[in-house]
PATORKE-197203 format. One line per field, with one value per residue (C-alpha): x, y, z negated; residue number from 1; residue in one letter. Coordinates in nm, 2 decimals. Layout:
xx: (X_...)
yy: (Y_...)
zz: (Z_...)
n: (NUM_...)
res: (a_...)
This chain:
xx: (0.00_0.13_0.23_0.10_-0.26_-0.23_-0.27_-0.55_-0.84_-0.65_-0.62_-0.99_-1.07_-0.84_-1.00_-1.35_-1.24_-1.08_-1.41_-1.60_-1.36_-1.38_-1.76_-1.76_-1.54_-1.79_-2.08_-1.88_-1.74_-1.43_-1.50_-1.32_-1.20_-1.21_-0.90_-0.96_-0.77_-0.47_-0.54_-0.30_-0.26_-0.04_-0.05_-0.32_-0.56_-0.68_-0.58_-0.82_-1.10_-0.97_-0.84_-0.48_-0.30_0.07_0.27_0.63_0.74_0.91_1.14_0.93_0.64_0.46_0.21_-0.07_0.04_0.07_-0.29_-0.40_-0.22_-0.44_-0.77_-0.80_-0.88_-0.95_-1.11_-1.05_-0.67_-0.67_-0.85_-0.61_-0.30_-0.43_-0.49_-0.15_0.04_-0.07_0.13_0.40_0.57_0.43_0.69_0.96_0.83_1.13_1.20_1.17_0.94_0.60_0.25_-0.03_-0.40_-0.67_-1.00_-1.33_-1.35_-1.68_-1.73_-1.71_-1.34_-1.39_-1.06_-1.07_-0.71_-0.37_-0.04_0.30_0.62_0.91_1.13_1.10_0.96_0.75_0.44_0.18_-0.19_-0.45_-0.80_-1.07_-1.38_-1.63_-1.38_-1.04_-0.76_-0.39_-0.17_0.20_0.26_0.54_0.55_0.61_0.98_1.12_1.45_1.66_1.93_2.28_2.61_2.95_3.32_3.64_4.02_4.19_4.49_4.53_4.22_3.87_3.73_3.90_3.80_3.44_3.47_3.63_3.32_3.06_2.96_2.83_3.08_2.81_2.93_3.26_3.09_2.88_3.18_3.38_3.09_3.03_3.40_3.48_3.57_3.78_3.95_4.16_4.04_4.32_4.57_4.41_4.66_4.70_4.54_4.27_3.94_3.57_3.24_2.90_2.53_2.34_2.02_1.93_1.60_1.37_1.03_0.79_0.99_1.28_1.36_1.67_1.63_1.94_2.16_2.00_2.25_2.47_2.30_2.60_2.97_3.30_3.62_3.97_4.23_4.59_4.47_4.23_3.87_3.59_3.23_2.94_2.58_2.30_2.05_1.78_1.93_1.65_1.32_1.13_1.33_1.41_1.78_1.99_2.36_2.62_2.75_3.02_2.99_3.02_2.75_3.00_2.90_3.12_3.05_3.29_3.27_3.50_3.53_3.87_3.88_3.69_3.68_3.59_3.83_4.12_4.48_4.69_4.95_5.11_5.08_5.10_5.48_5.65_5.97_5.83_6.00_5.71_5.76_5.56_5.80_6.11_6.22_6.15_5.83_5.59_5.29_5.01_4.75_4.69_4.66_4.40_4.46_4.14_4.00_3.87_3.50_3.52_3.28_3.43_3.25_3.27_3.42_3.19_2.89_2.95_2.90_3.08_3.29_3.48_3.39_3.61_3.92_4.28_4.58_4.74_4.43_4.23_3.86_3.84_3.59_3.65_3.41_3.39_3.27_3.28_3.50_3.78_3.78_3.78_3.86_3.95_3.93_4.15_4.20_3.83_3.70_3.36_3.23_2.88_2.83_2.81_2.92_2.69_2.56_2.52_2.66_2.61_2.88_2.92_2.75_2.91_3.06_3.25_3.44_3.81_4.00_4.33_4.27_4.54_4.90_4.89_5.06_4.78_4.41_4.36_4.20_4.43_4.26_4.36_4.27_4.27_4.25_4.23_4.35_4.66_4.70_4.76_4.78_4.42_4.55_4.75_4.46_4.23_3.91_3.58_3.34_2.98_2.71_2.69_2.37_2.12_2.10_1.74_1.82_2.14_1.97_1.75_2.06_2.26_1.96_1.93_2.31_2.38_2.23_2.39_2.74_2.69_2.60_2.90_3.13_2.99_3.06_3.35_3.56_3.38_3.15_2.82_2.51_2.15_2.01_1.69_1.42_1.17_0.94_0.87_0.64_0.79)
yy: (0.00_0.35_0.53_0.87_0.74_0.64_0.99_1.09_1.03_1.23_1.52_1.51_1.51_1.81_2.00_1.94_2.06_2.36_2.45_2.40_2.63_2.91_2.88_2.94_3.25_3.39_3.34_3.56_3.86_4.02_4.32_4.64_4.88_5.24_5.42_5.74_6.05_6.13_6.40_6.69_6.94_7.25_7.58_7.45_7.39_7.07_7.16_6.90_7.14_7.42_7.51_7.58_7.85_7.90_8.20_8.32_8.68_8.82_9.12_9.43_9.27_9.44_9.28_9.47_9.36_9.00_9.01_9.18_8.90_8.65_8.83_9.02_9.39_9.71_9.78_9.42_9.46_9.76_9.57_9.27_9.49_9.67_9.35_9.20_9.50_9.42_9.09_9.15_9.43_9.37_9.60_9.34_9.06_8.90_8.78_8.40_8.36_8.17_8.31_8.06_8.14_7.91_7.94_7.77_7.46_7.57_7.79_8.11_8.06_8.27_8.34_8.20_8.26_8.39_8.25_8.42_8.24_8.47_8.17_7.79_7.80_8.12_8.20_8.47_8.37_8.62_8.48_8.61_8.42_8.61_8.89_8.98_8.92_8.81_8.60_8.51_8.14_7.88_7.53_7.23_7.17_6.82_6.77_6.50_6.36_6.29_6.17_6.28_6.26_6.42_6.41_6.75_6.76_7.13_7.31_7.24_7.45_7.25_6.92_7.03_7.15_6.82_6.63_6.88_6.98_7.32_7.57_7.64_7.32_7.48_7.76_7.52_7.31_7.62_7.74_7.40_7.35_7.72_7.66_7.34_7.34_7.62_7.63_7.86_7.57_7.26_7.01_6.77_6.44_6.60_6.45_6.47_6.29_6.46_6.39_6.69_6.78_6.96_7.12_7.01_7.11_6.91_6.60_6.66_7.04_7.13_7.46_7.47_7.33_7.31_7.23_6.97_6.74_6.53_6.55_6.38_6.59_6.44_6.71_6.61_6.25_6.37_6.29_6.54_6.44_6.69_6.59_6.85_6.85_7.08_7.17_7.41_7.29_7.58_7.84_7.62_7.65_7.39_7.32_7.06_6.81_6.54_6.17_6.23_6.49_6.79_7.11_7.20_7.57_7.76_8.10_8.24_8.19_8.09_8.39_8.71_8.64_8.33_8.17_8.41_8.34_8.45_8.69_8.77_8.61_8.75_8.81_9.04_9.05_9.08_9.32_9.53_9.62_9.94_10.07_9.90_9.79_9.53_9.62_9.40_9.28_9.22_9.11_8.84_8.96_8.80_8.89_8.92_9.13_9.48_9.45_9.11_9.09_9.10_8.90_8.95_8.63_8.63_8.79_9.13_9.51_9.76_9.98_10.16_10.24_10.50_10.60_10.67_10.73_10.39_10.17_10.33_10.24_10.00_9.84_9.71_9.46_9.38_9.03_9.00_9.10_8.88_8.90_9.18_9.18_9.45_9.47_9.72_9.87_9.84_10.00_10.06_10.02_9.88_9.91_10.20_10.26_10.07_9.82_9.46_9.21_8.83_8.59_8.59_8.93_9.15_9.45_9.59_9.51_9.46_9.77_9.94_10.23_10.34_10.22_9.91_9.79_9.57_9.48_9.28_9.29_9.30_9.09_9.17_8.98_9.08_8.86_9.02_9.35_9.21_9.15_8.78_8.53_8.40_8.07_7.99_8.04_7.77_7.94_7.86_7.62_7.68_7.53_7.15_6.97_6.97_6.66_6.59_6.58_6.37_6.03_6.16_6.30_5.97_5.78_6.04_6.06_5.68_5.61_5.93_5.83_5.47_5.62_5.84_5.55_5.35_5.61_5.51_5.76_5.78_6.02_6.13_5.91_5.98_5.74_5.88_6.14_6.32_6.61_6.94_7.22_7.57)
zz: (0.00_0.09_-0.22_-0.12_-0.13_-0.50_-0.61_-0.38_-0.63_-0.89_-0.65_-0.57_-0.94_-1.00_-0.72_-0.87_-1.21_-1.05_-0.88_-1.20_-1.38_-1.12_-1.13_-1.50_-1.45_-1.20_-1.45_-1.70_-1.51_-1.66_-1.87_-1.76_-2.03_-1.94_-2.05_-2.25_-2.14_-2.35_-2.61_-2.56_-2.84_-2.84_-3.02_-3.25_-2.95_-2.78_-2.43_-2.28_-2.37_-2.15_-1.81_-1.88_-1.68_-1.73_-1.62_-1.66_-1.73_-1.42_-1.40_-1.40_-1.57_-1.86_-2.10_-1.91_-1.56_-1.67_-1.78_-1.46_-1.26_-1.44_-1.37_-1.69_-1.65_-1.84_-2.09_-2.20_-2.15_-2.38_-2.66_-2.62_-2.63_-2.94_-3.12_-3.01_-3.15_-3.50_-3.49_-3.22_-3.04_-2.69_-2.54_-2.62_-2.39_-2.22_-1.87_-1.84_-2.14_-2.10_-2.11_-2.14_-2.09_-2.20_-2.00_-2.03_-1.80_-1.64_-1.33_-1.54_-1.62_-1.93_-2.11_-2.46_-2.58_-2.47_-2.60_-2.56_-2.66_-2.74_-2.84_-2.87_-3.23_-3.26_-3.06_-3.05_-3.03_-2.92_-2.98_-2.74_-2.87_-3.09_-3.16_-3.04_-3.29_-3.29_-3.52_-3.51_-3.57_-3.56_-3.42_-3.64_-3.68_-3.70_-3.89_-3.74_-3.96_-3.82_-3.95_-3.82_-3.91_-3.81_-3.86_-3.85_-3.62_-3.57_-3.72_-3.84_-3.56_-3.29_-3.45_-3.44_-3.08_-2.97_-3.09_-2.97_-3.32_-3.42_-3.56_-3.83_-3.99_-4.06_-4.24_-4.44_-4.54_-4.64_-4.86_-5.02_-5.10_-5.15_-5.52_-5.48_-5.14_-4.99_-4.63_-4.53_-4.60_-4.45_-4.34_-4.05_-4.15_-4.37_-4.28_-4.35_-4.32_-4.33_-4.33_-4.18_-4.01_-3.69_-3.59_-3.30_-3.18_-2.95_-3.06_-2.82_-2.79_-2.99_-3.17_-3.39_-3.67_-4.01_-4.29_-4.46_-4.72_-4.82_-4.75_-4.81_-4.76_-4.80_-4.86_-4.93_-4.99_-5.26_-5.20_-5.27_-5.26_-5.24_-5.26_-5.23_-5.52_-5.66_-5.99_-6.09_-5.96_-6.12_-5.93_-5.63_-5.68_-5.48_-5.55_-5.46_-5.71_-5.69_-5.76_-6.13_-6.15_-6.18_-6.01_-5.72_-5.78_-5.99_-6.15_-5.88_-5.51_-5.37_-5.14_-5.06_-4.68_-4.48_-4.24_-4.27_-4.37_-4.66_-4.52_-4.85_-5.20_-5.55_-5.60_-5.85_-5.64_-5.29_-5.05_-4.91_-4.54_-4.58_-4.85_-4.72_-5.07_-5.34_-5.52_-5.71_-5.52_-5.76_-5.50_-5.25_-4.89_-4.66_-4.30_-4.10_-3.80_-3.87_-3.97_-4.12_-4.42_-4.77_-5.04_-5.41_-5.56_-5.87_-6.03_-6.19_-6.19_-5.96_-6.19_-5.91_-5.55_-5.39_-5.20_-5.29_-5.07_-5.15_-5.18_-4.91_-4.95_-5.24_-5.48_-5.84_-5.99_-6.36_-6.42_-6.79_-7.09_-6.95_-6.57_-6.31_-5.94_-5.68_-5.30_-5.11_-4.76_-4.66_-4.35_-4.52_-4.87_-4.90_-5.27_-5.52_-5.88_-6.11_-5.85_-5.98_-5.73_-5.71_-5.60_-5.22_-5.17_-4.90_-5.07_-4.77_-4.45_-4.37_-4.25_-4.25_-4.48_-4.73_-4.73_-4.50_-4.19_-4.05_-4.10_-4.42_-4.77_-5.07_-5.34_-5.70_-6.01_-6.38_-6.68_-7.02_-6.87_-6.70_-6.32_-6.25_-5.96_-5.92_-5.77_-6.09_-6.33_-6.47_-6.39_-6.57_-6.41_-6.34_-6.56_-6.54_-6.43_-6.71_-6.92_-6.84_-6.46_-6.48_-6.44_-6.16_-5.98_-6.01_-5.86_-5.58_-5.52_-5.49_-5.15_-5.01_-5.14_-5.00_-4.66_-4.66_-4.76_-4.47_-4.20_-3.98_-3.80_-3.47_-3.29_-3.46_-3.43_-3.51_-3.77_-3.92_-3.87_-4.08_-4.02_-4.20_-4.12_-4.12)
n: (1_2_3_4_5_6_7_8_9_10_11_12_13_14_15_16_17_18_19_20_21_22_23_24_25_26_27_28_29_30_31_32_33_34_35_36_37_38_39_40_41_42_43_44_45_46_47_48_49_50_51_52_53_54_55_56_57_58_59_60_61_62_63_64_65_66_67_68_69_70_71_72_73_74_75_76_77_78_79_80_81_82_83_84_85_86_87_88_89_90_91_92_93_94_95_96_97_98_99_100_101_102_103_104_105_106_107_108_109_110_111_112_113_114_115_116_117_118_119_120_121_122_123_124_125_126_127_128_129_130_131_132_133_134_135_136_137_138_139_140_141_142_143_144_145_146_147_148_149_150_151_152_153_154_155_156_157_158_159_160_161_162_163_164_165_166_167_168_169_170_171_172_173_174_175_176_177_178_179_180_181_182_183_184_185_186_187_188_189_190_191_192_193_194_195_196_197_198_199_200_201_202_203_204_205_206_207_208_209_210_211_212_213_214_215_216_217_218_219_220_221_222_223_224_225_226_227_228_229_230_231_232_233_234_235_236_237_238_239_240_241_242_243_244_245_246_247_248_249_250_251_252_253_254_255_256_257_258_259_260_261_262_263_264_265_266_267_268_269_270_271_272_273_274_275_276_277_278_279_280_281_282_283_284_285_286_287_288_289_290_291_292_293_294_295_296_297_298_299_300_301_302_303_304_305_306_307_308_309_310_311_312_313_314_315_316_317_318_319_320_321_322_323_324_325_326_327_328_329_330_331_332_333_334_335_336_337_338_339_340_341_342_343_344_345_346_347_348_349_350_351_352_353_354_355_356_357_358_359_360_361_362_363_364_365_366_367_368_369_370_371_372_373_374_375_376_377_378_379_380_381_382_383_384_385_386_387_388_389_390_391_392_393_394_395_396_397_398_399_400_401_402_403_404_405_406_407_408_409_410_411_412_413_414_415_416_417_418_419_420_421_422)
res: (m_n_k_k_w_v_f_f_p_i_l_i_l_g_f_i_v_s_l_s_s_c_g_s_n_e_s_k_p_e_e_k_t_l_q_k_p_k_i_i_k_e_f_g_f_t_l_n_d_y_e_v_v_r_d_t_v_q_r_g_d_t_f_g_t_l_l_e_k_n_n_l_y_y_p_l_i_f_e_i_a_t_a_a_k_k_a_f_n_i_r_k_i_q_v_g_k_q_l_t_i_l_r_s_p_d_s_t_k_t_p_k_a_i_i_y_q_p_n_t_v_e_y_l_v_i_h_l_e_d_s_i_w_a_e_k_k_q_k_s_v_r_l_v_e_f_e_a_e_g_i_i_n_s_s_l_s_q_t_l_d_e_q_g_l_s_q_l_i_s_l_d_l_s_d_i_y_a_w_s_i_d_f_f_r_l_e_k_g_d_r_f_k_i_i_y_t_q_k_y_v_d_d_s_i_f_v_g_y_n_r_i_h_a_a_y_f_e_h_r_n_t_p_y_y_a_i_e_f_e_s_n_p_e_k_g_i_t_e_y_f_d_e_e_g_k_n_l_r_r_a_f_l_q_a_p_v_q_f_s_r_i_s_s_r_y_n_k_r_r_k_i_a_y_y_g_r_v_r_p_h_y_g_t_d_f_a_a_p_v_g_t_p_i_r_t_t_a_n_g_t_v_v_k_s_g_y_t_r_g_n_g_n_y_v_t_v_k_h_n_a_t_y_s_t_q_y_l_h_m_k_k_r_k_v_r_l_g_d_y_v_s_q_g_d_i_i_g_t_v_g_m_t_g_n_t_s_g_p_h_v_c_y_r_f_w_k_n_g_k_q_v_d_p_f_r_q_k_l_p_e_a_k_p_i_s_s_n_l_k_e_k_y_f_t_y_m_k_p_y_k_e_a_l_d_c_i_e_f_q_y_p_i_m_y_d_t_f_a_v_n_n)
């Protein structure tokens, strides 16, 4: 018997079953699910409910001509402009910025709202329903958390540039470690790790660097941890503490200017070029470009703000019964006698007034009425974290420290996101 015929009955049976199966499908037609249109929300409106017209400010446009181009005419333009002025200076509209008009979706095309975006975060809404009124609002900002690291070969600024990191990070690091690391004397091989956030709107549009939340800086082989923590919840005061809960802040800043260099140190036997002879130099000179802000290194009261032939424009701040500081050769003084200043406040700008051969600020430091070298003093620390917050801090700090310890020296990666509303 031919083998191919053995399977014929089986094939016939399969065909019958197949027909029966198809028949059953025909008796139960497949249900089709209608897809709902995607809900699009922007500027606090559901755009699906409107006809959306988008326009861009061109050279020569005014607020009025933009409205005219979009079929809005006087006297309505006058009412809209009057309402807008209360929330935004309409004369400052910029070329390239977007104007959005929301109209009713019916045949009347009645304008319901006008939105102008001066930047990626802020926007002006002019409501046209019922009554005409305007309000200035902000988009929801999403903070995206990153980690980064770097090894310093020449300068902190260059290290950040090489990795495409914001130079604002260098300012943050200098502020965080202003009391423990001399950023004028960073060395090759110093390195850092940071956990920081950047700001985004509409999920993907970058709108700027935010701040550092945790850092590790290794200077001269000595590690320094810094974890951001709200030390005074009632007043919303946030400070940085190390892995042992010690406050990184000190009573005095290391320097009165940021990212400068020490051109001359405290030296009782220094030969001063201006005078051409050996003469004690009781200050520390920080060279910086004319106009660089000068900061007071500690809280205190201005006891002198004036001008002398030798000092040029200068300011003296008394911090307490023990310490006073002085800042010489200013271009401008920004405080007056009797003013109270807080640590980091700008009290003047770098200049060349008085007896000086170049732009710098001469920083002088008194302890118990005697001028001393501030870098050789054991300066008082800031208040430690309160005892009732210590346990909370250590619980908060631990995962941040572990995350820093796990960062390898490679390019920054994004590893977490969370949202806030501004």
